[in-house]
DRENPA-3360 file (N, C-alpha, C; in nm, 2 decimals, always signed):
BEGIN
1 = MTVDETDR = +0.43/+3.41/+27.94/+0.50/+3.40/+28.06/+0.59/+3.52/+28.07 ~ +0.59/+3.59/+28.19/+0.68/+3.70/+28.21/+0.81/+3.65/+28.27 ~ +0.92/+3.72/+28.24/+1.05/+3.68/+28.29/+1.08/+3.77/+28.42 ~ +1.12/+3.70/+28.53/+1.15/+3.78/+28.65/+1.29/+3.83/+28.64 ~ +1.30/+3.96/+28.61/+1.44/+4.01/+28.59/+1.48/+4.10/+28.71 ~ +1.42/+4.08/+28.82/+1.45/+4.17/+28.93/+1.59/+4.17/+28.97 ~ +1.65/+4.05/+28.98/+1.79/+4.04/+29.02/+1.89/+4.08/+28.91 ~ +1.85/+4.10/+28.79/+1.94/+4.12/+28.68/+1.93/+4.26/+28.62;
9 = TCATGKPR = +1.84/+4.34/+28.68/+1.82/+4.48/+28.62/+1.88/+4.58/+28.72 ~ +1.96/+4.67/+28.67/+2.02/+4.77/+28.76/+1.92/+4.88/+28.79 ~ +1.93/+4.93/+28.91/+1.84/+5.04/+28.95/+1.90/+5.17/+28.91 ~ +1.84/+5.23/+28.81/+1.90/+5.35/+28.75/+1.86/+5.48/+28.82 ~ +1.73/+5.48/+28.86/+1.68/+5.61/+28.91/+1.69/+5.72/+28.80 ~ +1.73/+5.84/+28.84/+1.75/+5.94/+28.74/+1.89/+5.92/+28.67 ~ +1.89/+5.92/+28.54/+2.02/+5.90/+28.47/+2.13/+6.00/+28.52 ~ +2.24/+5.94/+28.55/+2.36/+6.03/+28.59/+2.41/+6.10/+28.48;
17 = ALTPWPAP = +2.48/+6.21/+28.51/+2.55/+6.29/+28.41/+2.66/+6.20/+28.34 ~ +2.69/+6.22/+28.22/+2.79/+6.14/+28.15/+2.93/+6.17/+28.20 ~ +3.00/+6.07/+28.22/+3.14/+6.08/+28.26/+3.22/+6.07/+28.13 ~ +3.35/+6.11/+28.13/+3.43/+6.10/+28.00/+3.44/+5.95/+27.96 ~ +3.43/+5.93/+27.83/+3.45/+5.80/+27.78/+3.60/+5.76/+27.80 ~ +3.62/+5.64/+27.85/+3.76/+5.61/+27.90/+3.86/+5.56/+27.80 ~ +3.82/+5.54/+27.67/+3.92/+5.49/+27.58/+3.89/+5.54/+27.44 ~ +4.00/+5.56/+27.36/+3.98/+5.60/+27.22/+3.90/+5.50/+27.14;
25 = MRVLDVSF = +3.82/+5.54/+27.05/+3.73/+5.46/+26.97/+3.75/+5.47/+26.82 ~ +3.74/+5.37/+26.75/+3.71/+5.38/+26.61/+3.57/+5.40/+26.59 ~ +3.53/+5.50/+26.51/+3.39/+5.54/+26.49/+3.35/+5.52/+26.34 ~ +3.25/+5.44/+26.32/+3.20/+5.41/+26.19/+3.05/+5.44/+26.18 ~ +3.02/+5.52/+26.07/+2.88/+5.54/+26.03/+2.86/+5.47/+25.90 ~ +2.85/+5.34/+25.90/+2.85/+5.26/+25.78/+2.73/+5.17/+25.78 ~ +2.65/+5.19/+25.67/+2.53/+5.10/+25.65/+2.54/+5.04/+25.52 ~ +2.48/+4.92/+25.51/+2.47/+4.85/+25.38/+2.33/+4.83/+25.34;
33 = SKPAENLA = +2.31/+4.83/+25.21/+2.17/+4.81/+25.16/+2.12/+4.67/+25.17 ~ +2.21/+4.57/+25.18/+2.18/+4.43/+25.19/+2.18/+4.40/+25.34 ~ +2.07/+4.35/+25.39/+2.06/+4.32/+25.54/+2.17/+4.23/+25.59 ~ +2.20/+4.12/+25.51/+2.30/+4.03/+25.56/+2.44/+4.09/+25.58 ~ +2.47/+4.19/+25.50/+2.60/+4.26/+25.52/+2.61/+4.34/+25.65 ~ +2.50/+4.39/+25.69/+2.50/+4.47/+25.82/+2.52/+4.37/+25.93 ~ +2.46/+4.25/+25.93/+2.48/+4.16/+26.04/+2.63/+4.10/+26.03 ~ +2.68/+4.08/+25.91/+2.81/+4.03/+25.90/+2.92/+4.12/+25.95;
41 = YDELLLDD = +2.90/+4.25/+25.93/+3.00/+4.35/+25.97/+3.01/+4.36/+26.12 ~ +2.90/+4.35/+26.19/+2.90/+4.35/+26.34/+2.99/+4.23/+26.39 ~ +2.96/+4.11/+26.33/+3.04/+4.00/+26.38/+3.19/+4.01/+26.34 ~ +3.21/+4.06/+26.22/+3.35/+4.08/+26.18/+3.43/+4.18/+26.27 ~ +3.36/+4.29/+26.31/+3.43/+4.38/+26.40/+3.46/+4.32/+26.53 ~ +3.38/+4.23/+26.59/+3.41/+4.16/+26.71/+3.52/+4.06/+26.69 ~ +3.52/+3.98/+26.59/+3.62/+3.88/+26.56/+3.75/+3.94/+26.54 ~ +3.76/+4.05/+26.46/+3.89/+4.12/+26.44/+3.94/+4.18/+26.56;
49 = AEDGRGTD = +3.86/+4.24/+26.65/+3.91/+4.29/+26.77/+3.96/+4.18/+26.86 ~ +3.89/+4.07/+26.87/+3.93/+3.96/+26.96/+4.06/+3.90/+26.91 ~ +4.08/+3.90/+26.78/+4.21/+3.84/+26.72/+4.32/+3.93/+26.71 ~ +4.30/+4.06/+26.75/+4.41/+4.16/+26.75/+4.42/+4.24/+26.63 ~ +4.32/+4.23/+26.54/+4.33/+4.31/+26.41/+4.24/+4.43/+26.42 ~ +4.16/+4.44/+26.53/+4.07/+4.56/+26.55/+4.08/+4.61/+26.69 ~ +3.99/+4.71/+26.72/+4.00/+4.78/+26.85/+3.86/+4.82/+26.89 ~ +3.85/+4.89/+27.00/+3.73/+4.94/+27.05/+3.66/+5.02/+26.94;
57 = TLRIWECE = +3.53/+4.99/+26.92/+3.47/+5.05/+26.80/+3.32/+5.09/+26.83 ~ +3.27/+5.20/+26.78/+3.13/+5.23/+26.77/+3.09/+5.24/+26.63 ~ +2.99/+5.16/+26.59/+2.94/+5.16/+26.46/+2.79/+5.21/+26.47 ~ +2.75/+5.30/+26.38/+2.61/+5.34/+26.37/+2.56/+5.30/+26.23 ~ +2.44/+5.24/+26.22/+2.39/+5.20/+26.09/+2.24/+5.19/+26.09 ~ +2.18/+5.19/+25.97/+2.04/+5.18/+25.95/+2.02/+5.11/+25.81 ~ +1.94/+5.01/+25.80/+1.92/+4.95/+25.67/+1.79/+5.00/+25.60 ~ +1.81/+5.03/+25.48/+1.69/+5.08/+25.40/+1.59/+4.98/+25.36;
65 = TKFVVLGV = +1.62/+4.85/+25.40/+1.53/+4.74/+25.36/+1.47/+4.68/+25.49 ~ +1.35/+4.65/+25.50/+1.29/+4.58/+25.62/+1.34/+4.44/+25.62 ~ +1.38/+4.39/+25.73/+1.41/+4.24/+25.75/+1.39/+4.20/+25.89 ~ +1.36/+4.08/+25.91/+1.34/+4.02/+26.05/+1.47/+3.95/+26.09 ~ +1.51/+3.97/+26.22/+1.63/+3.91/+26.27/+1.61/+3.83/+26.39 ~ +1.64/+3.70/+26.38/+1.63/+3.61/+26.49/+1.76/+3.62/+26.58 ~ +1.74/+3.60/+26.71/+1.86/+3.58/+26.80/+1.92/+3.44/+26.77 ~ +2.05/+3.43/+26.80/+2.13/+3.32/+26.76/+2.07/+3.18/+26.80;
73 = SQVLREHA = +1.99/+3.17/+26.91/+1.94/+3.05/+26.96/+1.79/+3.03/+26.94 ~ +1.73/+3.12/+26.88/+1.58/+3.12/+26.87/+1.54/+3.02/+26.76 ~ +1.42/+2.96/+26.78/+1.35/+2.87/+26.69/+1.28/+2.95/+26.59 ~ +1.31/+2.94/+26.46/+1.25/+3.02/+26.35/+1.10/+3.04/+26.36 ~ +1.03/+2.92/+26.36/+0.88/+2.93/+26.35/+0.81/+2.96/+26.48 ~ +0.89/+2.98/+26.58/+0.83/+3.02/+26.71/+0.83/+3.17/+26.73 ~ +0.91/+3.24/+26.64/+0.93/+3.38/+26.66/+0.90/+3.47/+26.53 ~ +0.91/+3.41/+26.41/+0.88/+3.49/+26.29/+0.76/+3.44/+26.22;
81 = RVEACASD = +0.68/+3.53/+26.17/+0.56/+3.49/+26.08/+0.61/+3.46/+25.94 ~ +0.65/+3.34/+25.92/+0.72/+3.31/+25.80/+0.64/+3.34/+25.67 ~ +0.51/+3.30/+25.67/+0.43/+3.32/+25.55/+0.41/+3.47/+25.52 ~ +0.39/+3.55/+25.62/+0.37/+3.69/+25.60/+0.50/+3.76/+25.55 ~ +0.61/+3.71/+25.60/+0.74/+3.77/+25.55/+0.76/+3.73/+25.41 ~ +0.73/+3.60/+25.37/+0.75/+3.56/+25.23/+0.65/+3.63/+25.14 ~ +0.53/+3.65/+25.18/+0.43/+3.72/+25.10/+0.48/+3.87/+25.07 ~ +0.54/+3.93/+25.16/+0.58/+4.07/+25.15/+0.72/+4.09/+25.10;
89 = GVRILRRC = +0.80/+3.98/+25.08/+0.94/+3.99/+25.04/+1.03/+4.04/+25.15 ~ +0.99/+4.01/+25.28/+1.08/+4.05/+25.39/+1.17/+3.93/+25.43 ~ +1.30/+3.96/+25.42/+1.39/+3.85/+25.45/+1.39/+3.82/+25.60 ~ +1.42/+3.69/+25.63/+1.44/+3.65/+25.77/+1.58/+3.61/+25.78 ~ +1.66/+3.66/+25.87/+1.80/+3.63/+25.89/+1.82/+3.60/+26.04 ~ +1.94/+3.55/+26.07/+1.98/+3.52/+26.21/+2.11/+3.59/+26.24 ~ +2.12/+3.66/+26.36/+2.24/+3.73/+26.40/+2.33/+3.64/+26.48 ~ +2.44/+3.69/+26.52/+2.54/+3.61/+26.60/+2.52/+3.62/+26.75;
97 = SAGGCVLQ = +2.44/+3.71/+26.79/+2.42/+3.74/+26.93/+2.29/+3.68/+26.98 ~ +2.27/+3.68/+27.12/+2.15/+3.63/+27.18/+2.04/+3.73/+27.17 ~ +1.94/+3.72/+27.25/+1.83/+3.82/+27.25/+1.71/+3.77/+27.16 ~ +1.62/+3.86/+27.15/+1.49/+3.83/+27.09/+1.48/+3.86/+26.94 ~ +1.37/+3.82/+26.88/+1.35/+3.85/+26.74/+1.30/+3.99/+26.72 ~ +1.35/+4.06/+26.62/+1.32/+4.20/+26.60/+1.30/+4.23/+26.45 ~ +1.23/+4.34/+26.43/+1.22/+4.39/+26.29/+1.31/+4.50/+26.27 ~ +1.39/+4.50/+26.16/+1.49/+4.60/+26.13/+1.44/+4.67/+26.00;
105 = GPGCLNYS = +1.49/+4.80/+25.98/+1.45/+4.87/+25.86/+1.45/+5.02/+25.89 ~ +1.39/+5.09/+25.79/+1.38/+5.24/+25.81/+1.31/+5.28/+25.93 ~ +1.36/+5.38/+26.00/+1.31/+5.42/+26.13/+1.36/+5.35/+26.25 ~ +1.46/+5.26/+26.23/+1.53/+5.19/+26.34/+1.68/+5.21/+26.32 ~ +1.73/+5.30/+26.40/+1.87/+5.33/+26.40/+1.95/+5.24/+26.49 ~ +2.06/+5.18/+26.45/+2.13/+5.08/+26.53/+2.27/+5.14/+26.57 ~ +2.31/+5.09/+26.69/+2.45/+5.11/+26.73/+2.51/+4.98/+26.77 ~ +2.64/+4.97/+26.73/+2.71/+4.85/+26.77/+2.84/+4.89/+26.84;
113 = LVISHAHF = +2.86/+4.84/+26.96/+2.98/+4.86/+27.04/+3.06/+4.74/+27.05 ~ +3.18/+4.75/+27.01/+3.28/+4.64/+27.03/+3.38/+4.70/+27.13 ~ +3.38/+4.66/+27.26/+3.46/+4.72/+27.36/+3.53/+4.61/+27.44 ~ +3.65/+4.64/+27.49/+3.74/+4.54/+27.55/+3.72/+4.54/+27.70 ~ +3.74/+4.43/+27.76/+3.74/+4.41/+27.91/+3.86/+4.49/+27.97 ~ +3.96/+4.50/+27.90/+4.08/+4.57/+27.95/+4.05/+4.72/+27.97 ~ +3.98/+4.78/+27.88/+3.95/+4.92/+27.89/+3.83/+4.95/+27.96 ~ +3.74/+4.85/+27.98/+3.61/+4.88/+28.03/+3.58/+4.77/+28.14;
121 = PEIGTIRD = +3.63/+4.79/+28.26/+3.61/+4.69/+28.37/+3.46/+4.68/+28.41 ~ +3.38/+4.78/+28.37/+3.24/+4.78/+28.40/+3.16/+4.67/+28.33 ~ +3.22/+4.61/+28.23/+3.15/+4.51/+28.15/+3.18/+4.36/+28.19 ~ +3.23/+4.34/+28.31/+3.28/+4.21/+28.36/+3.17/+4.11/+28.36 ~ +3.05/+4.15/+28.39/+2.93/+4.05/+28.39/+2.83/+4.10/+28.30 ~ +2.74/+4.01/+28.26/+2.63/+4.05/+28.17/+2.55/+4.16/+28.23 ~ +2.51/+4.14/+28.35/+2.42/+4.24/+28.42/+2.49/+4.38/+28.42 ~ +2.62/+4.38/+28.47/+2.69/+4.50/+28.48/+2.71/+4.57/+28.34;
129 = SYCFVLNR = +2.73/+4.49/+28.24/+2.76/+4.55/+28.11/+2.63/+4.62/+28.05 ~ +2.51/+4.55/+28.07/+2.39/+4.62/+28.03/+2.37/+4.75/+28.11 ~ +2.39/+4.74/+28.24/+2.38/+4.87/+28.32/+2.47/+4.98/+28.27 ~ +2.59/+4.94/+28.24/+2.69/+5.04/+28.20/+2.65/+5.11/+28.07 ~ +2.62/+5.03/+27.97/+2.58/+5.08/+27.83/+2.45/+5.15/+27.83 ~ +2.35/+5.09/+27.89/+2.22/+5.15/+27.89/+2.20/+5.28/+27.97 ~ +2.27/+5.28/+28.08/+2.27/+5.40/+28.16/+2.34/+5.52/+28.09 ~ +2.44/+5.49/+28.01/+2.50/+5.60/+27.93/+2.41/+5.65/+27.83;
137 = LAAALKEV = +2.34/+5.55/+27.76/+2.25/+5.59/+27.66/+2.13/+5.67/+27.72 ~ +2.08/+5.63/+27.83/+1.97/+5.70/+27.90/+2.02/+5.85/+27.94 ~ +2.14/+5.86/+27.98/+2.19/+5.99/+28.02/+2.20/+6.08/+27.90 ~ +2.25/+6.03/+27.78/+2.25/+6.11/+27.66/+2.12/+6.15/+27.61 ~ +2.02/+6.06/+27.62/+1.88/+6.09/+27.59/+1.83/+6.20/+27.68 ~ +1.86/+6.20/+27.81/+1.81/+6.30/+27.90/+1.86/+6.44/+27.86 ~ +1.98/+6.45/+27.80/+2.03/+6.57/+27.76/+1.95/+6.64/+27.64 ~ +1.87/+6.55/+27.57/+1.79/+6.61/+27.46/+1.64/+6.60/+27.49;
145 = GVTASHKG = +1.61/+6.59/+27.62/+1.48/+6.60/+27.67/+1.40/+6.47/+27.67 ~ +1.46/+6.35/+27.66/+1.39/+6.22/+27.66/+1.43/+6.15/+27.79 ~ +1.33/+6.12/+27.88/+1.36/+6.05/+28.00/+1.34/+5.90/+27.97 ~ +1.44/+5.83/+27.99/+1.44/+5.68/+27.96/+1.51/+5.61/+28.07 ~ +1.48/+5.48/+28.09/+1.54/+5.40/+28.19/+1.56/+5.26/+28.15 ~ +1.65/+5.19/+28.21/+1.68/+5.05/+28.19/+1.56/+4.97/+28.24 ~ +1.50/+4.89/+28.16/+1.39/+4.80/+28.20/+1.42/+4.66/+28.15 ~ +1.36/+4.57/+28.23/+1.38/+4.43/+28.19/+1.53/+4.40/+28.20;
153 = ISDLAARG = +1.57/+4.31/+28.12/+1.72/+4.27/+28.12/+1.79/+4.36/+28.02 ~ +1.73/+4.39/+27.91/+1.81/+4.46/+27.80/+1.74/+4.56/+27.73 ~ +1.64/+4.63/+27.79/+1.56/+4.73/+27.72/+1.59/+4.87/+27.78 ~ +1.56/+4.97/+27.70/+1.54/+5.11/+27.74/+1.39/+5.14/+27.72 ~ +1.33/+5.20/+27.81/+1.19/+5.24/+27.80/+1.17/+5.39/+27.83 ~ +1.07/+5.45/+27.77/+1.03/+5.59/+27.80/+0.88/+5.59/+27.82 ~ +0.84/+5.64/+27.93/+0.70/+5.64/+27.96/+0.64/+5.50/+27.96 ~ +0.72/+5.40/+28.01/+0.67/+5.27/+28.02/+0.67/+5.19/+27.89;
161 = RKISGNAQ = +0.71/+5.25/+27.78/+0.71/+5.18/+27.65/+0.85/+5.16/+27.60 ~ +0.88/+5.05/+27.53/+1.01/+5.02/+27.49/+1.05/+5.11/+27.37 ~ +1.17/+5.16/+27.38/+1.23/+5.24/+27.27/+1.36/+5.18/+27.22 ~ +1.41/+5.09/+27.29/+1.54/+5.03/+27.25/+1.55/+4.88/+27.30 ~ +1.58/+4.79/+27.21/+1.62/+4.65/+27.25/+1.77/+4.63/+27.22 ~ +1.83/+4.54/+27.30/+1.97/+4.52/+27.29/+2.01/+4.38/+27.31 ~ +2.12/+4.34/+27.26/+2.17/+4.20/+27.27/+2.33/+4.21/+27.27 ~ +2.38/+4.09/+27.31/+2.53/+4.09/+27.32/+2.58/+3.95/+27.27;
169 = RRRKRFML = +2.71/+3.96/+27.23/+2.79/+3.84/+27.22/+2.92/+3.86/+27.29 ~ +2.96/+3.78/+27.37/+3.08/+3.80/+27.46/+3.19/+3.71/+27.43 ~ +3.31/+3.76/+27.41/+3.43/+3.68/+27.39/+3.52/+3.70/+27.51 ~ +3.64/+3.64/+27.50/+3.73/+3.65/+27.62/+3.78/+3.79/+27.64 ~ +3.82/+3.86/+27.53/+3.88/+3.99/+27.54/+3.79/+4.10/+27.51 ~ +3.69/+4.08/+27.43/+3.60/+4.19/+27.38/+3.46/+4.14/+27.39 ~ +3.36/+4.23/+27.39/+3.22/+4.20/+27.37/+3.16/+4.28/+27.26 ~ +3.06/+4.23/+27.20/+2.98/+4.30/+27.10/+2.85/+4.33/+27.17;
177 = HHGTLLYG = +2.81/+4.46/+27.19/+2.68/+4.50/+27.24/+2.62/+4.58/+27.13 ~ +2.50/+4.53/+27.08/+2.44/+4.61/+26.97/+2.29/+4.62/+27.01 ~ +2.24/+4.74/+26.97/+2.10/+4.77/+27.00/+2.04/+4.88/+26.91 ~ +1.92/+4.92/+26.94/+1.85/+5.01/+26.85/+1.80/+5.13/+26.93 ~ +1.76/+5.23/+26.86/+1.67/+5.33/+26.90/+1.57/+5.36/+26.79 ~ +1.44/+5.34/+26.83/+1.34/+5.36/+26.73/+1.30/+5.51/+26.72 ~ +1.29/+5.55/+26.60/+1.25/+5.69/+26.58/+1.14/+5.71/+26.47 ~ +1.10/+5.60/+26.40/+1.00/+5.61/+26.30/+0.95/+5.48/+26.24;
185 = MDPALMER = +0.96/+5.38/+26.32/+0.91/+5.25/+26.27/+0.77/+5.22/+26.32 ~ +0.68/+5.17/+26.24/+0.54/+5.15/+26.27/+0.53/+5.01/+26.35 ~ +0.49/+5.01/+26.48/+0.48/+4.89/+26.55/+0.38/+4.79/+26.49 ~ +0.29/+4.84/+26.41/+0.19/+4.75/+26.34/+0.27/+4.65/+26.25 ~ +0.38/+4.69/+26.19/+0.46/+4.60/+26.11/+0.52/+4.49/+26.19 ~ +0.56/+4.52/+26.32/+0.61/+4.42/+26.40/+0.50/+4.31/+26.43 ~ +0.38/+4.35/+26.44/+0.27/+4.26/+26.46/+0.25/+4.17/+26.34 ~ +0.28/+4.23/+26.22/+0.26/+4.15/+26.10/+0.37/+4.05/+26.08;
193 = YLIEPADR = +0.49/+4.08/+26.12/+0.60/+3.99/+26.09/+0.66/+3.91/+26.21 ~ +0.63/+3.95/+26.33/+0.68/+3.89/+26.45/+0.57/+3.82/+26.53 ~ +0.59/+3.70/+26.58/+0.50/+3.63/+26.67/+0.52/+3.69/+26.81 ~ +0.41/+3.72/+26.88/+0.43/+3.77/+27.01/+0.51/+3.68/+27.10 ~ +0.61/+3.73/+27.17/+0.70/+3.63/+27.24/+0.63/+3.57/+27.36 ~ +0.66/+3.45/+27.39/+0.61/+3.38/+27.51/+0.67/+3.43/+27.63 ~ +0.81/+3.45/+27.62/+0.88/+3.50/+27.74/+0.89/+3.65/+27.72 ~ +0.85/+3.73/+27.82/+0.85/+3.87/+27.81/+0.89/+3.93/+27.95;
201 = PQYRGDRT = +0.95/+4.05/+27.95/+0.98/+4.12/+28.07/+0.85/+4.15/+28.15 ~ +0.87/+4.16/+28.28/+0.75/+4.19/+28.37/+0.69/+4.32/+28.33 ~ +0.77/+4.42/+28.30/+0.71/+4.56/+28.27/+0.62/+4.56/+28.15 ~ +0.64/+4.46/+28.06/+0.56/+4.46/+27.94/+0.42/+4.41/+27.97 ~ +0.40/+4.32/+28.06/+0.27/+4.26/+28.09/+0.22/+4.19/+27.97 ~ +0.09/+4.20/+27.93/+0.03/+4.13/+27.82/+0.02/+4.22/+27.70 ~ +0.09/+4.33/+27.69/+0.08/+4.43/+27.58/+0.13/+4.37/+27.45 ~ +0.06/+4.40/+27.34/+0.11/+4.36/+27.21/+0.22/+4.46/+27.17;
209 = HRAFVRSL = +0.29/+4.43/+27.06/+0.39/+4.52/+27.01/+0.34/+4.66/+26.99 ~ +0.22/+4.67/+26.94/+0.16/+4.80/+26.91/+0.14/+4.89/+27.04 ~ +0.11/+4.82/+27.15/+0.08/+4.89/+27.27/+0.21/+4.90/+27.36 ~ +0.31/+4.83/+27.32/+0.43/+4.82/+27.40/+0.55/+4.90/+27.35 ~ +0.56/+4.92/+27.22/+0.67/+4.98/+27.16/+0.63/+5.12/+27.11 ~ +0.73/+5.22/+27.12/+0.70/+5.35/+27.07/+0.83/+5.41/+27.01 ~ +0.82/+5.51/+26.92/+0.93/+5.57/+26.86/+0.96/+5.70/+26.94 ~ +1.09/+5.74/+26.93/+1.13/+5.86/+26.99/+1.08/+5.99/+26.92;
217 = PLDAAAVR = +1.07/+6.10/+26.99/+1.03/+6.22/+26.92/+1.15/+6.29/+26.86 ~ +1.24/+6.22/+26.79/+1.36/+6.27/+26.74/+1.38/+6.22/+26.60 ~ +1.46/+6.29/+26.52/+1.48/+6.24/+26.38/+1.61/+6.17/+26.38 ~ +1.65/+6.11/+26.26/+1.77/+6.03/+26.26/+1.90/+6.10/+26.30 ~ +1.91/+6.22/+26.25/+2.03/+6.30/+26.29/+2.04/+6.32/+26.44 ~ +1.93/+6.35/+26.51/+1.94/+6.36/+26.65/+1.97/+6.23/+26.72 ~ +1.92/+6.12/+26.67/+1.95/+5.99/+26.73/+2.10/+5.96/+26.71 ~ +2.15/+5.99/+26.59/+2.29/+5.97/+26.57/+2.38/+6.05/+26.67;
225 = AVFRRAFG = +2.34/+6.17/+26.70/+2.41/+6.25/+26.79/+2.40/+6.20/+26.93 ~ +2.29/+6.13/+26.97/+2.27/+6.07/+27.10/+2.37/+5.96/+27.11 ~ +2.38/+5.87/+27.01/+2.48/+5.76/+27.01/+2.62/+5.82/+27.03 ~ +2.66/+5.92/+26.95/+2.79/+5.97/+26.96/+2.82/+6.03/+27.10 ~ +2.72/+6.10/+27.15/+2.74/+6.16/+27.28/+2.75/+6.06/+27.39 ~ +2.67/+5.95/+27.39/+2.68/+5.85/+27.49/+2.81/+5.78/+27.49 ~ +2.87/+5.76/+27.38/+2.99/+5.67/+27.37/+3.12/+5.75/+27.33 ~ +3.12/+5.88/+27.36/+3.25/+5.95/+27.34/+3.30/+5.96/+27.20;
233 = AEVGADSI = +3.20/+5.98/+27.11/+3.24/+5.98/+26.97/+3.18/+6.10/+26.90 ~ +3.19/+6.22/+26.96/+3.11/+6.34/+26.91/+3.17/+6.40/+26.78 ~ +3.30/+6.37/+26.76/+3.36/+6.42/+26.64/+3.43/+6.31/+26.56 ~ +3.44/+6.33/+26.43/+3.52/+6.24/+26.35/+3.44/+6.11/+26.31 ~ +3.50/+6.05/+26.21/+3.44/+5.92/+26.16/+3.55/+5.85/+26.08 ~ +3.55/+5.72/+26.09/+3.65/+5.64/+26.01/+3.58/+5.57/+25.90 ~ +3.66/+5.52/+25.81/+3.61/+5.45/+25.69/+3.63/+5.30/+25.70 ~ +3.54/+5.23/+25.63/+3.55/+5.09/+25.62/+3.67/+5.06/+25.53;
241 = REDERDAI = +3.75/+4.95/+25.57/+3.87/+4.92/+25.49/+3.83/+4.82/+25.38 ~ +3.91/+4.81/+25.28/+3.88/+4.72/+25.17/+3.89/+4.57/+25.21 ~ +3.98/+4.54/+25.30/+3.99/+4.41/+25.35/+3.87/+4.37/+25.43 ~ +3.81/+4.46/+25.49/+3.68/+4.44/+25.56/+3.57/+4.41/+25.47 ~ +3.56/+4.48/+25.36/+3.46/+4.46/+25.26/+3.47/+4.31/+25.20 ~ +3.60/+4.27/+25.18/+3.62/+4.13/+25.13/+3.57/+4.03/+25.23 ~ +3.61/+4.06/+25.36/+3.57/+3.96/+25.46/+3.42/+3.96/+25.48 ~ +3.35/+4.07/+25.47/+3.21/+4.07/+25.48/+3.14/+3.99/+25.37;
249 = RTLVKEKY = +3.19/+4.00/+25.25/+3.14/+3.92/+25.14/+3.15/+3.77/+25.16 ~ +3.27/+3.73/+25.22/+3.29/+3.59/+25.25/+3.19/+3.55/+25.36 ~ +3.18/+3.63/+25.46/+3.10/+3.59/+25.58/+2.95/+3.58/+25.54 ~ +2.91/+3.67/+25.45/+2.77/+3.67/+25.40/+2.74/+3.54/+25.32 ~ +2.84/+3.51/+25.23/+2.82/+3.39/+25.15/+2.82/+3.26/+25.23 ~ +2.91/+3.25/+25.33/+2.93/+3.13/+25.40/+2.83/+3.12/+25.52 ~ +2.77/+3.23/+25.57/+2.69/+3.22/+25.69/+2.56/+3.30/+25.67 ~ +2.56/+3.43/+25.66/+2.44/+3.51/+25.68/+2.34/+3.50/+25.56;
257 = ANPEWTAR = +2.38/+3.47/+25.44/+2.29/+3.44/+25.33/+2.26/+3.30/+25.31 ~ +2.32/+3.21/+25.40/+2.30/+3.07/+25.39/+2.18/+3.03/+25.46 ~ +2.08/+2.97/+25.39/+1.95/+2.93/+25.45/+1.97/+2.83/+25.57 ~ +2.08/+2.75/+25.56/+2.11/+2.66/+25.67/+2.14/+2.73/+25.80 ~ +2.20/+2.85/+25.79/+2.23/+2.93/+25.92/+2.10/+2.98/+25.97 ~ +2.02/+3.04/+25.88/+1.89/+3.10/+25.93/+1.80/+2.99/+25.99 ~ +1.79/+2.88/+25.92/+1.69/+2.77/+25.97/+1.76/+2.67/+26.05 ~ +1.87/+2.70/+26.12/+1.94/+2.61/+26.20/+1.86/+2.56/+26.32;
265 = R = +1.76/+2.63/+26.36/+1.67/+2.59/+26.46/+1.52/+2.62/+26.42;
% end
């Protein structure tokens, strides 16, 4: 079944030139070798910002280990090929945000934005927030020769094929928007570990992962530069704090490494 996203997708046309980023950002290029720690850090950044301990943040990360990630409300056996994952030692985890089931790992560079409604009035609605973030990403890609546009509800596509999936978790004061840019992941692996979704955007049609998804003609360094350019973080980087490392360990133990969380549905 295709999803009619006509009323929820912004008309981008040609990507506009980037305007100045409106607020100072904490910039993190922090990846963990353990998949659960990467998911936990995204949630921690949002919770800390919402509770007044953090601020607007861009995090860039990539996991060296393949793993499958369910959206917060998805049913495990409707979206992940459990037996294939178990056979190959591929972990299945669940994130805190909505959206679809995805494969993470080498060749999939992630960005996580924690931004405030006070500094970014453009994110007032779900539709507007996807338009704001994805149009900026498309404009930054245009500067390096890649023409991409917002498709469906939360995708970026180039030449009609998906290069970026995105998801959100929204709180009263801040939102977490996180997504990917693919630069070297084999779509055949997606077919091995992910069940083809029943609900799909109209532009996908009946294409399988292999026919629908493509990687960018960029390397990891170039994709990092795109993220930095899109979100006003072209210079500098901050470090993870020790108190954050402690909180991540706790969140992993209590939630992300807990089978009850992953198999909650």
